[in-house]
MDTraj code that builds the backbone (N, CA, C; nanometers):
import mdtraj as md
import numpy as np

residues = "MET ALA THR ASP ALA ASP LEU GLU ARG ILE ALA LEU ALA LEU PRO GLY VAL GLU LEU GLY THR PHE TRP GLY GLY PRO ALA TYR VAL VAL GLU GLY LYS ALA ILE ALA ASN ARG ARG PRO PRO ARG ARG ASP MET GLY ALA VAL ASP PRO GLN THR ASP GLU PRO TYR ASP ASP LEU LEU THR VAL HIS LEU GLY GLY ARG GLU ALA LYS ALA GLU ALA LEU ALA THR PHE ASP PRO ASP VAL VAL PHE THR ILE PRO HIS PHE ASP ARG SER THR ALA VAL LEU ALA HIS LEU ASP ARG ILE THR VAL ALA ASP LEU GLU ASP LEU LEU ASP MET ALA TRP THR GLY ARG ALA PRO LYS ARG LEU VAL ALA GLU ARG ASP ALA PHE".split()
xyz = np.array([
    [-1.6597, -1.8594, 2.1088],
    [-1.7554, -1.8942, 2.1554],
    [-1.8789, -1.8905, 2.2066],
    [-1.9369, -1.9690, 2.3288],
    [-2.0606, -2.0446, 2.3155],
    [-2.1951, -1.9314, 2.3470],
    [-2.3182, -1.9634, 2.2664],
    [-2.4389, -1.8697, 2.3123],
    [-2.5207, -1.9286, 2.3898],
    [-2.6560, -1.8591, 2.4028],
    [-2.7050, -1.8981, 2.4658],
    [-2.7951, -2.0380, 2.3992],
    [-2.8065, -2.0901, 2.2085],
    [-2.8170, -2.1811, 2.2206],
    [-2.7570, -2.2743, 2.2234],
    [-2.5730, -2.2793, 2.2400],
    [-2.4763, -2.3622, 2.2357],
    [-2.5604, -2.4127, 2.4141],
    [-2.5819, -2.3207, 2.5399],
    [-2.6466, -2.3710, 2.6491],
    [-2.7343, -2.4867, 2.6575],
    [-2.8119, -2.4313, 2.5456],
    [-2.9680, -2.4621, 2.5966],
    [-2.9034, -2.5997, 2.5122],
    [-2.8611, -2.6545, 2.3621],
    [-2.8586, -2.7603, 2.3410],
    [-2.7906, -2.9009, 2.4230],
    [-2.7051, -2.7739, 2.4584],
    [-2.5867, -2.8626, 2.5546],
    [-2.6476, -2.8940, 2.6496],
    [-2.7512, -2.8084, 2.7608],
    [-2.7676, -2.8777, 2.8866],
    [-2.8705, -2.9385, 2.8609],
    [-3.0004, -2.9439, 2.7583],
    [-3.0253, -3.0042, 2.7576],
    [-3.0339, -3.1635, 2.6880],
    [-2.9030, -3.2004, 2.6148],
    [-2.8844, -3.2837, 2.5860],
    [-2.8613, -3.4060, 2.6719],
    [-2.7722, -3.3311, 2.8315],
    [-2.7831, -3.4408, 2.9229],
    [-2.8678, -3.4988, 2.9839],
    [-2.8562, -3.6333, 3.0233],
    [-2.9861, -3.6535, 3.1021],
    [-3.0677, -3.6084, 3.1715],
    [-3.2224, -3.6868, 3.1925],
    [-3.3305, -3.5960, 3.2890],
    [-3.2859, -3.4651, 3.3037],
    [-3.2216, -3.3944, 3.2080],
    [-3.2265, -3.2305, 3.2588],
    [-3.3882, -3.1532, 3.1772],
    [-3.3935, -3.0923, 3.2555],
    [-3.5226, -2.9911, 3.2095],
    [-3.5069, -2.8727, 3.1906],
    [-3.5943, -2.7653, 3.1153],
    [-3.6124, -2.6532, 3.1756],
    [-3.6684, -2.6259, 3.2852],
    [-3.6246, -2.5805, 3.4190],
    [-3.6899, -2.5065, 3.5246],
    [-3.6864, -2.4033, 3.5866],
    [-3.6737, -2.3787, 3.7011],
    [-3.6663, -2.2446, 3.7351],
    [-3.5812, -2.2487, 3.8718],
    [-3.5086, -2.1376, 3.8841],
    [-3.4047, -2.1355, 4.0151],
    [-3.3793, -1.9772, 4.0420],
    [-3.3941, -1.9412, 4.1945],
    [-3.3839, -1.8304, 4.2152],
    [-3.4666, -1.7644, 4.1018],
    [-3.5740, -1.7859, 4.0718],
    [-3.7209, -1.6649, 4.0184],
    [-3.6679, -1.7164, 3.8566],
    [-3.5901, -1.7851, 3.8145],
    [-3.5417, -1.7563, 3.7022],
    [-3.5380, -1.8582, 3.6317],
    [-3.5103, -1.8798, 3.4596],
    [-3.5233, -2.0166, 3.4449],
    [-3.3627, -2.0417, 3.4418],
    [-3.3860, -2.1952, 3.4544],
    [-3.2312, -2.2777, 3.4732],
    [-3.2383, -2.3716, 3.4565],
    [-3.1683, -2.4673, 3.4614],
    [-3.0991, -2.5751, 3.3482],
    [-3.1052, -2.6610, 3.4794],
    [-3.2397, -2.8082, 3.5360],
    [-3.2181, -2.8295, 3.6196],
    [-3.2390, -2.9645, 3.6317],
    [-3.2148, -3.1005, 3.6960],
    [-3.1910, -3.1996, 3.7031],
    [-3.2491, -3.2991, 3.8311],
    [-3.3858, -3.3385, 3.7953],
    [-3.4445, -3.3942, 3.9238],
    [-3.4910, -3.2852, 3.9968],
    [-3.5181, -3.2087, 3.9901],
    [-3.5345, -3.0458, 4.1029],
    [-3.3421, -2.9102, 4.1640],
    [-3.2913, -3.0064, 4.0742],
    [-3.1466, -2.9342, 4.0818],
    [-3.1121, -2.8242, 4.0198],
    [-3.0512, -2.7272, 4.0011],
    [-3.0403, -2.6405, 3.9110],
    [-2.8477, -2.7271, 3.8599],
    [-2.8273, -2.6805, 3.8082],
    [-2.7182, -2.6876, 3.7300],
    [-2.6495, -2.5786, 3.6732],
    [-2.7370, -2.5039, 3.5815],
    [-2.6687, -2.4053, 3.5722],
    [-2.8179, -2.2834, 3.5392],
    [-2.7827, -2.1658, 3.5659],
    [-2.8985, -2.0427, 3.5345],
    [-2.8021, -1.9644, 3.4613],
    [-2.8751, -1.8389, 3.3728],
    [-2.7838, -1.7484, 3.3281],
    [-2.8117, -1.5753, 3.4990],
    [-2.7303, -1.5551, 3.4715],
    [-2.7560, -1.4594, 3.5643],
    [-2.7727, -1.3356, 3.5934],
    [-2.8706, -1.2394, 3.6050],
    [-2.8567, -1.1238, 3.5763],
    [-2.7833, -1.0598, 3.6471],
    [-2.7554, -0.8907, 3.5067],
    [-2.7013, -0.8030, 3.6173],
    [-2.6951, -0.7385, 3.7390],
    [-2.5464, -0.7728, 3.8011],
    [-2.5698, -0.7276, 3.9139],
    [-2.4117, -0.7243, 3.9573],
    [-2.4847, -0.5919, 4.0510],
    [-2.3370, -0.5463, 4.1171],
    [-2.2274, -0.6136, 4.2222],
    [-2.2799, -0.7022, 4.2459],
    [-2.1619, -0.7671, 4.3673],
    [-2.0247, -0.7388, 4.3322],
    [-1.9616, -0.7431, 4.4085],
    [-1.8019, -0.7274, 4.4054],
    [-1.7831, -0.8664, 4.2926],
    [-1.6370, -0.8318, 4.1767],
    [-1.5788, -0.9383, 4.1035],
    [-1.7078, -0.9263, 4.0051],
    [-1.8230, -0.9142, 4.0326],
    [-1.9222, -0.8993, 3.8755],
    [-1.9458, -0.7990, 3.8204],
    [-1.8658, -0.7299, 3.8412],
    [-1.8866, -0.6223, 3.7236],
    [-1.7177, -0.5484, 3.6832],
    [-1.7997, -0.5147, 3.4771],
    [-1.5996, -0.4853, 3.4570],
    [-1.5561, -0.3929, 3.4682],
    [-1.4525, -0.3512, 3.5161],
    [-1.3413, -0.3095, 3.5608],
    [-1.3260, -0.1791, 3.4671],
    [-1.3251, -0.2268, 3.3676],
    [-1.3350, -0.1431, 3.2669],
    [-1.4478, 0.0013, 3.2348],
    [-1.5416, -0.0976, 3.2190],
    [-1.6644, 0.0382, 3.1725],
    [-1.8105, 0.0263, 3.3537],
    [-1.7460, -0.0357, 3.4841],
    [-1.8296, -0.0145, 3.5729],
    [-1.9263, -0.0593, 3.5549],
    [-1.9901, -0.1444, 3.4334],
    [-2.0808, -0.2138, 3.4151],
    [-2.1344, -0.3367, 3.4822],
    [-2.2412, -0.4031, 3.5589],
    [-2.2297, -0.5027, 3.6025],
    [-2.2359, -0.6660, 3.4585],
    [-2.1590, -0.7167, 3.4413],
    [-2.1285, -0.8320, 3.3846],
    [-2.2823, -0.8689, 3.3449],
    [-2.3117, -0.8922, 3.2083],
    [-2.4589, -0.9260, 3.1386],
    [-2.4608, -1.0921, 3.0733],
    [-2.2991, -1.1309, 3.0862],
    [-2.3464, -1.2399, 3.0159],
    [-2.3234, -1.3880, 3.0989],
    [-2.3125, -1.3659, 3.2635],
    [-2.2718, -1.4436, 3.3321],
    [-2.3584, -1.5936, 3.3736],
    [-2.3204, -1.7044, 3.3045],
    [-2.3795, -1.7865, 3.4209],
    [-2.3049, -1.8642, 3.5035],
    [-2.4126, -1.9307, 3.6006],
    [-2.3660, -1.9415, 3.7144],
    [-2.3761, -2.0554, 3.6985],
    [-2.3176, -2.1807, 3.7336],
    [-2.2753, -2.3166, 3.6383],
    [-2.3154, -2.4268, 3.8409],
    [-2.4090, -2.4601, 3.9467],
    [-2.3763, -2.4952, 4.0322],
    [-2.3400, -2.6325, 3.9496],
    [-2.2107, -2.6659, 4.0999],
    [-2.1562, -2.7950, 4.1166],
    [-2.1627, -2.8898, 4.1871],
    [-2.1489, -3.0048, 4.2207],
    [-2.1718, -3.1285, 4.2850],
    [-2.0851, -3.1244, 4.4413],
    [-2.0145, -3.0270, 4.4708],
    [-1.9771, -3.0062, 4.6034],
    [-1.8252, -2.9438, 4.6120],
    [-1.7543, -2.8842, 4.7485],
    [-1.6429, -2.7690, 4.7310],
    [-1.5726, -2.8552, 4.6228],
    [-1.4874, -2.9785, 4.6041],
    [-1.4336, -3.0344, 4.5317],
    [-1.4442, -2.9814, 4.4062],
    [-1.5539, -3.0331, 4.3562],
    [-1.5705, -3.0552, 4.2823],
    [-1.5990, -2.8394, 4.1925],
    [-1.6317, -2.7524, 4.3197],
    [-1.6199, -2.6291, 4.2537],
    [-1.4419, -2.6145, 4.2443],
    [-1.3657, -2.6429, 4.3523],
    [-1.1571, -2.6474, 4.3148],
    [-1.1562, -2.7157, 4.1590],
    [-1.2232, -2.7799, 4.1440],
    [-1.1659, -2.8650, 4.0301],
    [-1.2093, -2.7481, 3.9089],
    [-1.3260, -2.7112, 3.9335],
    [-1.3872, -2.6508, 3.8313],
    [-1.2336, -2.5000, 3.7612],
    [-1.2306, -2.4643, 3.9012],
    [-1.1734, -2.2721, 3.9393],
    [-1.0203, -2.3619, 3.8779],
    [-0.9606, -2.5101, 3.9256],
    [-0.8239, -2.5182, 3.8984],
    [-0.8406, -2.5169, 3.7038],
    [-0.9058, -2.5967, 3.6493],
    [-0.9090, -2.6015, 3.4986],
    [-0.9077, -2.5244, 3.4009],
    [-1.0098, -2.4366, 3.4634],
    [-1.0299, -2.4019, 3.3399],
    [-0.9446, -2.2100, 3.3576],
    [-1.0112, -2.1431, 3.2626],
    [-0.9055, -2.0316, 3.2466],
    [-0.9458, -1.9231, 3.3355],
    [-0.9166, -1.8863, 3.4723],
    [-0.9417, -1.7828, 3.5013],
    [-1.0348, -1.6850, 3.4685],
    [-1.0124, -1.6109, 3.3593],
    [-1.0533, -1.5263, 3.2959],
    [-1.2622, -1.5501, 3.2414],
    [-1.2129, -1.6659, 3.2432],
    [-1.3946, -1.7322, 3.1841],
    [-1.3908, -1.7536, 3.3117],
    [-1.3926, -1.8907, 3.3783],
    [-1.4639, -1.9832, 3.4877],
    [-1.3936, -1.8900, 3.6389],
    [-1.4639, -1.8262, 3.7406],
    [-1.4478, -1.7685, 3.8273],
    [-1.5303, -1.7549, 3.9328],
    [-1.5185, -1.6855, 4.0742],
    [-1.6115, -1.7326, 4.1637],
    [-1.6299, -1.5459, 4.2294],
    [-1.6688, -1.5000, 4.3179],
    [-1.6658, -1.3651, 4.3676],
    [-1.7257, -1.4099, 4.4908],
    [-1.6902, -1.3481, 4.6274],
    [-1.6862, -1.3211, 4.7782],
    [-1.8670, -1.3832, 4.7358],
    [-1.9559, -1.3364, 4.6876],
    [-2.1373, -1.3541, 4.7060],
    [-2.1223, -1.5189, 4.6854],
    [-2.0373, -1.6031, 4.6253],
    [-2.0577, -1.7474, 4.6367],
    [-1.9336, -1.8564, 4.7419],
    [-1.9584, -1.7709, 4.8268],
    [-1.7959, -1.8163, 4.9486],
    [-1.8634, -1.9427, 5.0062],
    [-1.9511, -1.9447, 5.0168],
    [-2.0641, -2.0710, 5.1136],
    [-2.1168, -2.1419, 5.0217],
    [-2.0833, -2.1182, 4.8475],
    [-2.1923, -2.2170, 4.7906],
    [-2.1162, -2.3189, 4.6506],
    [-2.1494, -2.3717, 4.6269],
    [-2.0668, -2.5098, 4.5336],
    [-2.1084, -2.4412, 4.4180],
    [-2.1204, -2.2732, 4.3878],
    [-2.1452, -2.2693, 4.2846],
    [-2.0428, -2.1258, 4.1796],
    [-2.0196, -2.2215, 4.0623],
    [-1.8857, -2.1043, 4.0030],
    [-1.9726, -1.9836, 3.8759],
    [-1.9080, -1.9313, 3.8671],
    [-1.9200, -1.8567, 3.6882],
    [-1.8786, -1.8389, 3.6133],
    [-1.8956, -1.8152, 3.4925],
    [-1.8142, -1.8128, 3.3851],
    [-1.8665, -1.7390, 3.3000],
    [-1.8288, -1.6666, 3.2060],
    [-1.8714, -1.5765, 3.1105],
    [-1.8807, -1.6706, 2.9508],
    [-2.0215, -1.6021, 2.9692],
    [-2.0590, -1.6936, 2.8378],
    [-1.9634, -1.6517, 2.6945],
    [-2.0140, -1.5266, 2.6828],
    [-1.9157, -1.5095, 2.5870],
    [-1.7712, -1.4988, 2.5976],
    [-1.7285, -1.5969, 2.6547],
    [-1.5725, -1.6116, 2.6613],
    [-1.5570, -1.7803, 2.6347],
    [-1.5844, -1.8231, 2.7028],
    [-1.6062, -1.9553, 2.6965],
    [-1.6504, -2.0111, 2.5194],
    [-1.5365, -2.1190, 2.5244],
    [-1.5977, -2.1997, 2.4828],
    [-1.7026, -2.3038, 2.4757],
    [-1.7081, -2.3730, 2.2856],
    [-1.8424, -2.4419, 2.3467],
    [-1.7532, -2.6172, 2.3493],
    [-1.6734, -2.6241, 2.3650],
    [-1.6430, -2.7024, 2.4789],
    [-1.5906, -2.7189, 2.5696],
    [-1.5065, -2.6132, 2.6490],
    [-1.5046, -2.6058, 2.7812],
    [-1.6868, -2.6185, 2.8387],
    [-1.8130, -2.5440, 2.7761],
    [-1.9002, -2.5666, 2.8359],
    [-1.9278, -2.7122, 2.7910],
    [-1.9442, -2.7505, 2.7169],
    [-1.9511, -2.9026, 2.7089],
    [-1.9058, -2.9238, 2.8894],
    [-1.7729, -2.8976, 2.9269],
    [-1.7061, -2.9936, 2.9986],
    [-1.7704, -2.9583, 3.1712],
    [-1.7232, -2.8060, 3.1830],
    [-1.7888, -2.7458, 3.2895],
    [-1.9705, -2.8136, 3.3488],
    [-2.0489, -2.8155, 3.1620],
    [-2.2307, -2.8018, 3.2119],
    [-2.1659, -3.0390, 3.2244],
    [-2.0278, -3.0552, 3.2082],
    [-2.0865, -3.1692, 3.2525],
    [-2.0867, -3.2402, 3.4038],
    [-1.9758, -3.0688, 3.4402],
    [-1.8774, -3.1633, 3.5408],
    [-1.9909, -3.0751, 3.6762],
    [-2.1364, -3.0379, 3.6332],
    [-2.2240, -2.9797, 3.7341],
    [-2.2914, -3.0497, 3.7349],
    [-2.3325, -3.1523, 3.6027],
    [-2.4370, -3.2525, 3.5879],
    [-2.3977, -3.3874, 3.6833],
    [-2.2941, -3.4191, 3.6731],
    [-2.2264, -3.5209, 3.7495],
    [-2.2301, -3.5389, 3.9044],
    [-2.1858, -3.3739, 3.9048],
    [-2.2412, -3.3366, 4.0908],
    [-2.3841, -3.3198, 4.1625],
    [-2.4819, -3.3256, 4.0032],
    [-2.5806, -3.2369, 4.1199],
    [-2.7448, -3.3813, 4.0834],
    [-2.6675, -3.4691, 3.9340],
    [-2.8131, -3.5575, 3.9582],
    [-2.7727, -3.7036, 4.0111],
    [-2.8455, -3.7202, 4.0251],
    [-2.8884, -3.8715, 4.1500],
    [-2.8135, -4.0074, 4.0912],
    [-2.7188, -4.0497, 4.1223],
    [-2.6770, -4.1583, 4.1366],
    [-2.6937, -4.2446, 4.0109],
    [-2.7953, -4.2816, 4.0192],
    [-2.9024, -4.3533, 3.9282],
    [-2.9022, -4.3043, 3.7727],
    [-2.8467, -4.2020, 3.7316],
    [-2.8751, -4.1506, 3.5973],
    [-2.7359, -4.1305, 3.5773],
    [-2.6465, -4.1451, 3.6681],
    [-2.5223, -4.0995, 3.6470],
    [-2.4391, -4.2442, 3.6265],
    [-2.4766, -4.3507, 3.6777],
    [-2.4722, -4.4691, 3.6343],
    [-2.5145, -4.5346, 3.5534],
    [-2.6370, -4.4947, 3.5294],
    [-2.6734, -4.4691, 3.3664],
    [-2.6229, -4.4329, 3.2371],
    [-2.5891, -4.3595, 3.2273],
    [-2.4560, -4.3013, 3.1021],
    [-2.3240, -4.3870, 3.1660],
    [-2.2423, -4.4231, 3.2544],
    [-2.1739, -4.3984, 3.2106],
    [-2.1680, -4.5781, 3.2402],
    [-2.2382, -4.6144, 3.2242],
    [-2.2707, -4.8356, 3.1426],
    [-2.2506, -4.7732, 2.9770],
    [-2.2625, -4.6977, 2.9354],
    [-2.2938, -4.7039, 2.7514],
    [-2.1832, -4.6398, 2.7217],
])
top = md.Topology()
chain = top.add_chain()
for i, resn in enumerate(residues, 1):
    res = top.add_residue(resn, chain, resSeq=i)
    for name in ("N", "CA", "C"):
        top.add_atom(name, md.element.get_by_symbol(name[0]), res)
traj = md.Trajectory(xyz[None], top)
Protein backbone atom coordinates (compact mmCIF):
# COMPACT_ATOMS: atom_id res chain seq x y z
CA MET A 1 0.00 0.00 0.00
CA ALA A 2 1.04 3.61 -0.51
CA THR A 3 3.00 5.65 2.01
CA ASP A 4 3.53 9.35 2.65
CA ALA A 5 6.84 8.99 0.78
CA ASP A 6 4.97 7.58 -2.24
CA LEU A 7 2.47 10.44 -2.05
CA GLU A 8 5.25 13.02 -2.01
CA ARG A 9 7.22 11.36 -4.81
CA ILE A 10 4.19 10.98 -7.09
CA ALA A 11 2.72 14.43 -6.42
CA LEU A 12 5.98 16.33 -6.83
CA ALA A 13 6.73 14.50 -10.09
CA LEU A 14 3.65 16.07 -11.69
CA PRO A 15 4.46 19.21 -13.72
CA GLY A 16 4.25 22.42 -11.70
CA VAL A 17 3.32 20.74 -8.41
CA GLU A 18 4.99 21.98 -5.26
CA LEU A 19 4.45 21.73 -1.55
CA GLY A 20 2.20 24.53 -0.38
CA THR A 21 -0.67 25.00 2.06
CA PHE A 22 -4.39 24.38 1.94
CA TRP A 23 -6.85 24.59 4.82
CA GLY A 24 -3.92 25.74 6.97
CA GLY A 25 -1.91 22.57 6.44
CA PRO A 26 0.61 21.18 3.97
CA ALA A 27 -0.74 20.32 0.54
CA TYR A 28 0.44 19.53 -2.94
CA VAL A 29 -0.55 22.45 -5.15
CA VAL A 30 -0.29 23.40 -8.79
CA GLU A 31 -0.35 27.16 -9.43
CA GLY A 32 -2.23 27.83 -6.20
CA LYS A 33 -4.76 25.01 -6.54
CA ALA A 34 -4.53 22.05 -4.20
CA ILE A 35 -4.57 18.60 -5.73
CA ALA A 36 -4.08 16.65 -2.49
CA ASN A 37 -3.53 17.05 1.22
CA ARG A 38 -3.48 14.75 4.22
CA ARG A 39 -6.68 15.14 6.21
CA PRO A 40 -6.35 15.39 9.97
CA PRO A 41 -8.53 12.89 11.88
CA ARG A 42 -12.04 14.28 12.34
CA ARG A 43 -15.24 12.78 13.61
CA ASP A 44 -17.25 13.60 10.46
CA MET A 45 -19.90 11.06 9.46
CA GLY A 46 -18.19 8.45 7.29
CA ALA A 47 -14.68 9.34 8.49
CA VAL A 48 -14.76 7.20 11.64
CA ASP A 49 -13.67 3.57 11.78
CA PRO A 50 -16.84 1.60 12.66
CA GLN A 51 -14.78 -1.06 14.47
CA THR A 52 -12.83 1.27 16.77
CA ASP A 53 -15.04 4.38 16.76
CA GLU A 54 -11.88 6.40 16.15
CA PRO A 55 -11.45 8.88 13.30
CA TYR A 56 -9.38 7.51 10.41
CA ASP A 57 -5.84 8.85 10.57
CA ASP A 58 -4.73 7.78 7.09
CA LEU A 59 -7.03 9.90 4.92
CA LEU A 60 -5.92 11.87 1.93
CA THR A 61 -8.18 14.54 0.44
CA VAL A 62 -7.87 14.56 -3.35
CA HIS A 63 -9.22 17.65 -5.11
CA LEU A 64 -10.58 16.83 -8.55
CA GLY A 65 -11.43 19.18 -11.40
CA GLY A 66 -15.20 18.91 -11.35
CA ARG A 67 -18.24 16.84 -10.52
CA GLU A 68 -17.71 14.58 -13.52
CA ALA A 69 -14.18 13.79 -12.37
CA LYS A 70 -15.46 13.11 -8.87
CA ALA A 71 -18.09 10.71 -10.23
CA GLU A 72 -15.45 9.03 -12.40
CA ALA A 73 -13.10 8.56 -9.45
CA LEU A 74 -15.85 7.11 -7.29
CA ALA A 75 -16.83 4.70 -10.09
CA THR A 76 -13.25 3.73 -10.96
CA PHE A 77 -11.64 2.98 -7.63
CA ASP A 78 -12.52 0.49 -4.90
CA PRO A 79 -15.19 2.15 -2.68
CA ASP A 80 -13.40 0.86 0.42
CA VAL A 81 -10.39 2.91 -0.67
CA VAL A 82 -11.70 6.02 -2.48
CA PHE A 83 -14.96 7.43 -1.20
CA THR A 84 -16.84 10.53 -0.17
CA ILE A 85 -18.66 11.64 2.95
CA PRO A 86 -21.54 14.09 3.50
CA HIS A 87 -19.01 16.82 4.41
CA PHE A 88 -17.90 16.75 0.75
CA ASP A 89 -21.39 16.75 -0.83
CA ARG A 90 -20.88 20.19 -2.40
CA SER A 91 -17.22 19.62 -3.14
CA THR A 92 -15.36 18.00 -6.01
CA ALA A 93 -12.99 16.30 -3.56
CA VAL A 94 -12.85 12.64 -2.57
CA LEU A 95 -11.13 10.88 0.28
CA ALA A 96 -8.68 8.03 -0.09
CA HIS A 97 -7.25 5.70 2.52
CA LEU A 98 -3.51 6.06 2.05
CA ASP A 99 -2.86 2.79 3.86
CA ARG A 100 -5.24 0.90 1.53
CA ILE A 101 -4.56 2.41 -1.89
CA THR A 102 -2.02 0.80 -4.18
CA VAL A 103 0.80 2.94 -5.50
CA ALA A 104 -0.53 2.50 -9.05
CA ASP A 105 -4.03 3.64 -8.04
CA LEU A 106 -2.57 6.59 -6.13
CA GLU A 107 -0.67 7.58 -9.28
CA ASP A 108 -3.88 7.39 -11.32
CA LEU A 109 -5.93 9.32 -8.75
CA LEU A 110 -3.34 12.10 -8.40
CA ASP A 111 -3.06 12.30 -12.18
CA MET A 112 -6.84 12.76 -12.39
CA ALA A 113 -6.62 15.54 -9.81
CA TRP A 114 -3.68 17.21 -11.56
CA THR A 115 -5.35 17.02 -14.98
CA GLY A 116 -8.48 18.68 -13.61
CA ARG A 117 -6.73 21.38 -11.56
CA ALA A 118 -3.61 22.28 -13.53
CA PRO A 119 -3.71 25.15 -16.00
CA LYS A 120 -4.64 23.94 -19.48
CA ARG A 121 -1.24 25.04 -20.84
CA LEU A 122 0.55 22.66 -18.45
CA VAL A 123 -1.78 19.81 -19.41
CA ALA A 124 -1.22 20.53 -23.12
CA GLU A 125 2.57 20.67 -22.61
CA ARG A 126 2.58 17.33 -20.80
CA ASP A 127 0.26 15.68 -23.32
CA ALA A 128 2.46 16.89 -26.20
CA PHE A 129 5.20 14.47 -25.13
